[in-house]
N, C-alpha and C positions, 0 to 999 in steps of 0.2 A: 544534535540532530544529524543524521547521516546524509551524505551528499545525494544518494539515490532518492531519499524522501524529499529533500529540497527540490530536486529536479522534477519529481512527480508533482509537487505542489505548483511549480511553475507551469507545467503542462496543463494542470487543471485550471489554473487562472487564465492561461492563454486560450484554452478551448472554450471556457465560459465567456470570455470577452468576445471572441471571434464569432462563435456560433450561437451563443445564448444558452443559459443554464437549462439543462434538461433536453435540449434539442439534439437531434442527430446531425453530425457534420456531413458535408458532402463526401461521397465515396472517393477515395484516393488510391493511388498505387501503393502497395505494401512496401514498407521500409524494413531495414534490418532489425529495428526495434520491434516491429510488428511480427516479423518472423520469429524472433526470440520469444515473444508472448505465446504465439501458436505452438512453438516447440515445447515450451514449458507445460502446456496443457495436453499435448499429444498422448502421454501415458494414460491420463484420466479419460480422454475420449476413446482410446482403444479399449480400455477396461469397460467403459459404459456400453460400447457398441459390440464388443467381441470381435472387432475387425483389426487387422494389422495393415497400416498404411505405409507401403514401401516408398511411395512418392508422397510428399507432403510439403507443398510450396504455397505460402501465403501470397496471393496476387492482388487483393484489394482489401481496404478496410475503411471503416468509419468509426467515430467514437461518440459517446454520449456521457456528459457529466451528470453524475448522480451523487450519492454519498460515497464517492470514489469515482471510478471511470469504467464504463462499459466499452469494450472493444467488440465491434462486429467485423469478423474476418472471413473472407472468402478464400478457401484453401483448395488448391488443385491436388487431387489424390489419385488421378489416373487420366487416361485419354478421355477428355471431355467429361470427367467425373469430378464433382466438387462437393465440399461440405461447407456449410456456413456455421460459424461459431459465434457465440456471445460469451465473452470472457470478462469477468468482473475483477478489477484491481481495487482493493480496499485502500483506504487512506494510509494504512501501514505498509502498503506495497504488495500484499499477498494476492496471488492470482487464484481464481477458481472458475471452473467451467459452469456457466449459468444455464445455457441451452445450446442445442445444436440441431442442424437440419441435414439429413443425408439424402443421397440420390439426386443431387442437383447437377445441372449442366452449366456451361459457360453462358447460356442465354438467361439463366435465372439471376435477376438483379439482387444485389446485396441491399437489404433494407431492415428496418426494425422488425424483430420477432421475439 
């Protein structure tokens, strides 16, 4: 079993224990790991929206344990312009863009969608 997979399982167990299975964690400041998740999904987001995001900085996130892990990520894409992403990480570690919301501002709270 690869070390990334083991680390992913540890995160799943920790998130389940701390927040409860299926519940959304509290919103937190984005970490380098969350930025890497957002970066990995950026080409798919740009392809789906037809937009090119020159600025693309993850600022907040929450997670939800499902049959894998959902990341809810608030990304700054311009001056007071934000997108919210829901990114699914499978148990095998694969990432996919599940949903997104465009046209948001800093005042829009990150929540389940």
